[in-house]
N, C-alpha and C positions, 0 to 999 in steps of 0.2 A: 234754709236755702243757702246760707252762706257756706256750708260745708260741701256743697255739690261740686264746685270747681276742684276742691282739694281731692275729693273722692275720684273724680274723673282723671285727675293727674296721676293718682296712685294706680288706678287700673291701667292707664296708658303705659305707665312705667313698668308694671308687672307684665303686660302683654309684650313689651319690647324685650325685657330680660328673659322671658321664657323661650326666646329664640336661641339662647346660648347656654352652654354648660357653665356652671353646674345648676343654673337657675331652673332649667327645664326639668330637674329631678327633685327640686325642693317641694315640701308640702305647702299647700296654699297659705295656711296661716303664717308660716315662717317667711314666705315671700311677701305677704302683706306687712309683716313686722319689718322686713328690710326696706320695702318701698316707702313706708312711713318715715323712715329715718334718713333717707338719702337726700342729699342736696345736689344741686347742679352747678358745676364749675365750668368756667370758660377760660381758654388759654389761646392767645393769639399766636400766629405762626412765629416760630423761633423762641417762644417763651419757655423757660424752664418750669416743669411741673413738679419734679422731685429731684433732689441731688444729695450727695453725701454731706455737703455743707449745711443742710437743713437739720441735721441731727436725727434723732430717733424718728422713724416713720410714724406719722400721726394720722394717716387716713388710708382707706382702701378705695381704690379707684377702678371704675369700669368704664371703658370708652363707649360713649353714646354715639359720637360722630367724629370723624377725622382720623388722623394717623399720628401715632406717637413713636418717636425714635429713641432707642436706648444707646447711649454712648459710653464706652469703656476703654480705658487705656491699654488693657492687656491684649485684647483681641480686636483686630481691626479688619473690616471688610474692604479689601482692595485699598484705595487711598483715602477712603472716607472714614470718619471716626465712628459711624453708626455700626452697631453690631447686632441689633435686632430691630424689628419693626412691629408695632402693635396696632391692631385694627379694631373695628367695631365689635363690641362684645367681649374683648379680651380684658383681663384683670391684671393689676399690678399694685404695689410691689409685695407679693405674697411672702417671699423669703424674709424680707426685712420686718414685716409685721409679725410673723410667727416667732422670729428670734428677738423681737423688740429691740432692734438696732436700726442704724441708718441704712439707706440704700447704698449699693456699691456702684451703681451706674447712674448716669445723669439722664433723666427722662425729659425729652424736649418735644414740643409740638411741631410736627413737620408741616402742618397746615393748621388752620383754625380748628380747635378741638373743644368738644363738650364732653365732660366726664361726670358720671354719677359718683358721688363721694360719700363715704361712710366713715365716721369717726373710729379711731383705733379701738376704743373701749367697746363700741357696738360691734365691731368686727369680731373681737374675741368672744363676746356674748353669743353672737350668731354661730360661731364655731361650736359652742356647746349645745345650742338649740337644734341645729340642723345637721344630722349625720352626712347627707350628701354633700353639703357645703364643706364640712370638715374633711371628708375624704378627698374632695377636689383640691382643697388648699394644701393638704399635707402630702398628697400623692398625685399631683396634677396630671402628669403624663400617664401614670398607671390608671387613673380614673377615666381619662379620655379613652385609653386603649380598651378598657372594659366596655365602654359604650359602643365603640367601633365594632368590637367582637360580637356584641349582641345584635347589632344591625346585620353583620355578615351572616350570623347563624339564622336570623329571621329570613334573609334572602334565600338561604338553602334549607328552609324548614322541611321540605319534602324529603331531603336525604339525611337531615341531622336530628329529626324529631325522636328517633329511636337510638341515637348515638350514645354509646357508653363512653364517658370521658377517659381519655388516656392520661389525663392529669390526676386521676383519682389515686389516692394512696392504696397500696395493696391491702391494707387493713380494712378498707371499705369494700373490697371486691371478694374477699374470702367468704365463701358461701356456707361453710360448715367447719366444725372441728375436724382436724386431720384424722383419718383412719390409719392406725399403725399396727405393726406386728413386731414380734421379736425375730431376729435373723434366723433362728432355728425352726420357725414355724413351717410346717409342710406346705408345699406348693398347692396341694389339693385344697387345704383349708383357706389359703389366701384367695384362690380362684372362687371358691364358694362364697366367701365374704364379699368379694368384689361384685359378684353376680347378684347377691341378695340385696346389697345396698345401692346397686346401680352406679358404681364409681369406676373410673378408668385407671386408677393407680392405687398402689399400696406402698407406704413408706416403712422401711425397717428401721427401728430405733434401738438404742441401747437403754440401759436402766435409768439413764438421766434424761431420756427423751431427745437425745442428740441423734439426728438422722445419719444413718450409715449406708443406706442404699435405697433404691426405688425400683419397683416392678410395675410395669404398665401393660395395658392390653396389647400394645404394639409388640411387647416382648413375647406374648403367648405364642404367636405363629413361629417366630424364629427360634426361640429358646426352649419352647415346650413341645408344641405340636410337631414341627418338622424334625426336631431333635429326638422325638419320642421319649421324652424325659419321664422317668419314674416320678409320679406325682407325690410320692412320699418323701422325695428329696427336700432338704430345707430350702427356703426361699433365697438364702444367701448364695446358693449355687447358680442362680439364674438372674438375680437382681443386678442392676447397674450401680456401680459405686461412684460414677462420675456425676456429681451433684452440683447444681447451681442454686445458691441460696441468696435471698435478699432480705433486708429488714422490713418490718411492717410499714415503715414510713416511706419506703421507696415507692416510686410511681409506677403505674401500669405500663407506661411506655418503656420504662427500664426493663421490666419483665419481658415485654415484647421484643426488645432489642436482644436480650440474652437468648430468647428462643430463636431469633433469626440468625444470630452469630453462630450458634452451636447446633442448630437443627433439633433442639429439644421441643417436647410438647408440654412439659411441666417445669415449673420453677417452684422451689421450696421457699417458704417464708419462715425465717427463724428469728427468735429474740433471745439474745445472750446464749446463742448456741442451741437453744431448744426449739423444736418444731412447733409452730403455731398455726400453720396452714399450708395448703398446696394450691397454686394458681395454674390452671390449665389453659391451653390455647383456646379452648371453647369458652372459658370464662371471659377472655379478653375480646374475642372476635366473633362470637355467635351473632351479636347484633350488628357489628360493624361490617362484616363480610369483606374485609380488606385482604385476607389471604396472605399475610406477611410471611408466615412460616412456609406456606406452599410455594411462594416465590423463591425463598431461600433454598428450599429442597430441590426445586427445579434447577436452580443454578448449580448446586452441588452435583446433581445427576446429569448435567449436560455433557454431551460428548462431541458436539460440533458447534460451529458458529451460529448455524440456523437456530438451534435451541436457545442459545444465549441471546440472540436477537429477539426472540419471543419473550424471554425473561426481561430484557431491557425495556421492551414495550409494556410488560406487566408492571415494572417499577414505575414507569411514567403514569400508567393508569391508576396505580395505587396512590401515587402522589396526588393525582387529580381528585380521587375519591376522598382522600383525607383532607385535602384543601377544602372541598365542598362541605365536609363534615365539621369544619372549624377547628381542626387539630392545630395546636400552637406552632409558630414558626420554628422555635428552637427544637421541638420534638420532630417536626416534619423534616427539617434539614438533616437531623441525625439519622432518621429512617432512610432517607434518600442516600446519604453517604455510606451508611452501613451496608445497604444492599449493593450499591455500586462497588464497595470494597470487595464484597463476596464475588461479584461478577468479574472484577479485575483479577482477583486471585485465581479464579477458575480458568480464565484465559491464560494466565501465566503458567499454571499447571499443565494445561493442554499443550502449550507451545514448548515447554521444557520436555514434556513426554515425547512430542513429535521430533525433537532434536536429540533425543536420547540422553537428556541431562537430568530427568526428574529424580533419579536415584543417585546422581553423582554428588560428590563432595562440593563441587562448585555451585550446584543449584540450591542445596539446602544449607550449606555452611559457609559458602564463599561469597555470596552476594546478597544484597537486600534491595528490593524494589521499594522506592519511597514515593509517597504522594506529596504533592506540593500545592500551594495556593489554597483555594476554597476546599478542595478535598482533604488536604492536610489539616484544615481547621474544622472538619465535619460541617461545612457550611454550603454544600452544593445545593443549587436550586434546580429548576427544570431546564435551565439553559446553561450548560457548562461544557467547556472543552477540556482537553487533557493538559495536565501539568504533572510531570513525573520524572524520575531519574533513577539511577542505579548507583549504589555504593558497593564496591567489591574489595575483597582481600586477595592479594596475589598469592597463589600456592607457592611453596618453596621451590626455587629454581626457575620461576617464570617472571616475566615483566608485566607491568600494568598494560602495556600496549598489546601483548599477546593475549591477555584475558579479555581486553576490550574487543579485539578482533573476533573472539569467540562469542561474545555476548551481543554485539550490535545487531547481527542478523536476526537473532531471536527477539530482541527488543523491538526491532522494526516490525516484525510480524505481530507482536503484541499490540503495538500502537495502531497498526492497521486493523486488527480485529476489534479494538475498542472503537475505532472510527466506524466500523461496520455496525456496531451495536448502538450507535447514536451519540458517541462522544467525539466530536470533531477533533481532527489534528490541530494542535496548538499553532496559531498563526505566527507566534514568536519562536516556534521550534523548541520550546522548553519541554523536551520529551527524552525518554531514556534512549531512543534510537539516535539521538544527536551525540556524537563523540564528546561534546563539551560537557554533557550531563551524565555520562557513563564513566565514572571515575573511581579510582581506588580511594580508600579511606584517607591516605596521605595526600592524594591529589585534591580531595574535597577540602581538607584542612588548608592546603595552600590557596585554594580558590577563595574560601571564606576569609583567610588572612589578608589576601589582596584587597578584597572589598572593604574590610575593616580598616586597613592601613590607608587606603585612598580616601574613602568616605565622601567623595564628591557626589553631587546631586544626580548626575546622569547614571552613575554606577548604582547608586542606591535605588533609584527609580526602577531599574531592571532587576535588582537583586532581592528586593524585599520578600517576594513569595518564597524564596529558597529558605528563609528563616522559619517557615511554617512546615518544614518537612516532618513526615510521619511514616514509620515503617509499615509496609503492607504484607510483604512476602519475603521469605528467606531468613537470613541471619539478622534478626532485629538488633542484636547486640552491636552491630556495626553502626546503626543509626544512634543508639544510645551513647556509644563512645564519642561519636561526632558531636552530639548535643552537649555532653559533659565538657569536652574540650572547648566548644563554642562559648558556653556560658563563662568559663574561667577566663577565656581570652577577652570577651567583651567587657567583663567586670573591670579589667585593667585598662580599658580604653574609653575613657569618658568623652573624649573628643569625637569618637565615632558616634556615640549616642547623641551628642549634640547635633552633629550633622544629620543624623537620622531623624531627629525631632524637627529640625529646620525643614527637611524635605517633606515631612508629614504636614507641617503647618502651612506649607505653600498650597496645599489642596484644601481650600476653604469651602465649607458647606454653602450651597447656593441661596443664601438669604438675600433678598433684594433691597435696594434703597428706594427704587421707584415703584416696584410692585413687591408682592410677597416673596417671589422667587426670581433668581437669575436663571433664565431659561437659555438653552442652547439651540442648535439647529432644529427646525420644524417645531419650535416652541415646546421643547421637551426638556425634562430633567433626567440625567443619568443616575439612576438610583444606586448603581454599583460604584461608579467612580466618585460621585459627589455625596452619596448617601452613606453607603456601607464603609467605604475605604477610610474615612477619617477615624471611625471607631476601630477598625482593624489595625491601622497603623499605630494609633496611640496604645492600644492594648499590647501590641507586639513589643513596642519600646519599653513599656513598663515591665513587661514579663521578662524580657532579655536582661534588663538591669537587675531584676529581682532573682534571676536564675531559676525561674519556674519552668517546669517541664511541660506545662500545658500548651496545646496548640490552638484550641478553640478560643474565639474572641471573648465569649462570656466567661469561661473559666479563667482565662488570663486576667480579665478585669477583676474578678472576685479574688483571685489569689494575690494579685498585686495590690488590690485595695487594702487587704489586711496588713500587708507588709509596709505600705506607704501611709497607713493610718488615715485613709480617705473615709469621710463620713459615709456610713452604709446607705443612708437615704439617697445621697448624691450618686453613689455607685449604682444603686438600683434604678435611678432615673436614667442614667446613661444606658443601662442594659435594656430598659423598657423602650427607649428611643431606638436603639439598634434593632431590637426585635420587631418594632413596628415597621421599620424600613424593609427588613427581611420579609415580613408578612406582605407588605405592599408589592415587593418584587414577585413573590410567589403568586399573589392574586393576579398581578398584571400578566405574568406568563401563562397562568391558567386561562385567563380570558383570551389571550392571544391564541393559545392552542385551540380553544373552543371555536374561535373565528377562523381557524386554519390560516393564520398569518405567521410570518417568521417570529420566533421568540427573541425578545430583547429585554434590556434593563431600562429602557427609556419610556417615560410616561409624560403625557400632557397634563400639567397640574390643573388646568381648567376642566379636565374630565372627572376630577375628584368631587365627592360631595363635600359639603361645608365642614362636617366633622373631621373627615380624613384629611382635608386640606389644613385644618387647624392643627391636627396632631402632627402632620408632616412638618409644619413650620416649627412646632415645639420640639420635634425630634432633631431638626437641624440646629435649633438653639442649644440643645443638650450637647450636640457635637461640638459647637463653639465653646461651650463651657469645659468640655473634656480637653479640647485643644488649649484652652487658657491654663488649665491645670498642668498639662504636659509642658507648656512653655515655662511655667513657673518653676517646675522641678528640674528642667534641663537647660537652664540658662548659664550653667557653669562653663 
């Protein structure tokens, strides 16, 4: 009978822990093992629970009741020293325990606090006993994200149960060994083989299995039947030599993007130059029914704004479908941006044709339409306005003003057409139809030079999106020349980067001291301004100093991380945090659209479930850590 109270306490402890990650995923026996070794600690309001002065971390703590504040000198929230707030069910100090070092923050009881406590030696033993516990401790935000994703997919089970993952490597999608032929094989034999095997394509290869051409069923009508080709002709006379190849480790969504960009129906899979498989549109989308290539084909074939308006609606519907099917945020924003690029390019082509400029030197070699902001970073969501500009080269004997006068009316019609297709005119007038952003290459250099030399906060606040420029149409070399000049100029101006960092650090993630979050009007958080922007700003600064040519936030972080020797695990935690906020933005806008309310980036944190609320708080903490690293590197 003496053991009954102890058993009751263990079961009560287990029931309490099961409400929180990672304990909700641990095996029963491992949870019992943990509960048997926990002690309960009490800390009065204001008492220090853990600090750097205490030396190597000696215990793992889980908050049972109360609130714990983390204080750190590097990053401060407003005028208070607290930079994070931990609530019931949250654990600390994982990093210190895993590294067997002291904590870097001071953890203090904000109010009376009770904590479950586990000795460091038992913590490390539990790491080896329980895979879910190990996964959570070593990949905390990634582990939480996976739980959230599973919940989302369960909510959309009716549409995602048959979903083929776009995150699958191509090696997992290849259905059969490739069927090939020699380039001299007669067309008749190729057609007979395709019919007998029920395949839609045949790849011509040389004697080393290197692909040199492809013939598809789509080619039969245009190149054989209508052309009344002699079927004894070699396949090399009708095959296409424009090939797109990806390695087996590339992802399905990369193949889908290639199909959308170029209007292809097949992508070759090659290893060391040799053909190992063929991925068709059917392979990717038979189950998904998302029609990515159909939308891109409709855009390419559009001859009026009405057709493009329908295509723009299809893009939004496709985004909704993919959102419901659990497609990852990084992939989804790339799909949206790629299709929006195609739509924009088609509008530019149509307006240049209407103005009689499509075949002119000015249209194809004299100017470049550039995307700015989120489109320039491939990070557009369902709610996006226009940010664009023009770089041009003055033909010999003309002035910049003369070229501008010629281009501005066309740019205005392009901006208006984009508006008609669901991309609202920029409220800040950052558009190519504004004379301020329709500039010669020399004028753009002068404009950037002015920003760099001044470097004051108001200027930088308005200029940051211009550093994300990406060429869309026309002479891409103009944008590349500007980027090369920009990187060399910034490299020599460290004071500008310091000002840019200070400007970025002024925008603190909304972690609260009284509650979990600092909310704005109508009790909402702005997921774009306060969530995404800290990551975007920091990645931009790191990338500019590193001279990297990437424009997307994730690629900028990874490229800069290698150059700055930032711990890969830390880098991936930042990226996971960024992607969760992007996912939350997309989900929010998807739900708003379903409810037929205006799309926005604002969310009431009280509307989130406990898991998403916890991940969002962790994501904001990662933003703070990224800002701390930014401040450390740019204090010169």
